[in-house]
Steps between C-alpha positions, in 0.01 A plus 500: 500500500301811598126570492498880493675598823451155661767230471406143416613384845273753672214410268536124566525561877181712495326237288598228748378701799172578323455131418552391861272778625223406258522133596484584870210738442313238298505236774208652697293540182546137400405395851191721480400343167540149638302593810225651284469174310472292815336761725145471371534672164343312212635460148241669277674490162802586290621832359709492181664824387692589185774745594640760261875524454699793626816637648593527864633832623692384812250650747169414336331330208142490376340249262147475362290186561208340321341233722229235506357360826347153477301419812467145631123529438546596134496882532727676251596867549742722311733752662755757388766637724854595580768332706765729642816399678688723741856405584776360286392448137769488235462394136236453232262217415237404247154409628416199712221328690414499869262240643366522854266282703241731655402450866220686677338505843180362345420259219264731311630675186338817365566714195795732549599349835873517421497873418721691738854545622733216602845514656773256585862402456627426151806332355605396151808425297516481122794400285342419161209297654404607850311418813335710768257474787257756637289431812242778530225582749222756451165552334189593694594532870826313424291184487664353189836328471670445163746215534736417215414180322721547200811705464547773247606392154684790343797563276785746547741594777364631829542480875222637721466484878270709714139578574231444239181702468222363279198703387210308340195654334199304379452501121147430378 
């Protein structure tokens, strides 16, 4: 079987190498997230995002988000944004949901505090119903850590490994 000018064997070999590389690259990020949780950062709430569906284009994908932050003290803020993945991303999916626990260097929550840019390592696999995990660090002075609490629930066929970039904007 051929994919354009690439044989199936070459494609599978490249996919395997990309998978191993992404897993090795993700190890430091998962360590960083665990350290952030135990290194003095405080859980300040939960961020739940609805993710639009879309197609991956091998090198990059971009999906719109609509999010709600629920602070541990009762604060509720709305955000819109985009999550982009750079690396291997093959296939198409319907929408899904991402849920992160939100950790910060302080326990005070303020309006719009999650607005900003986040980055981290991402991985997901979807064959009909799929799972994924995205550990992201960013926000104001990189003081916020978004740690996956729930995996993505999406439908379709997709494999994505690489670096994720999340942009959040406060919606009032």
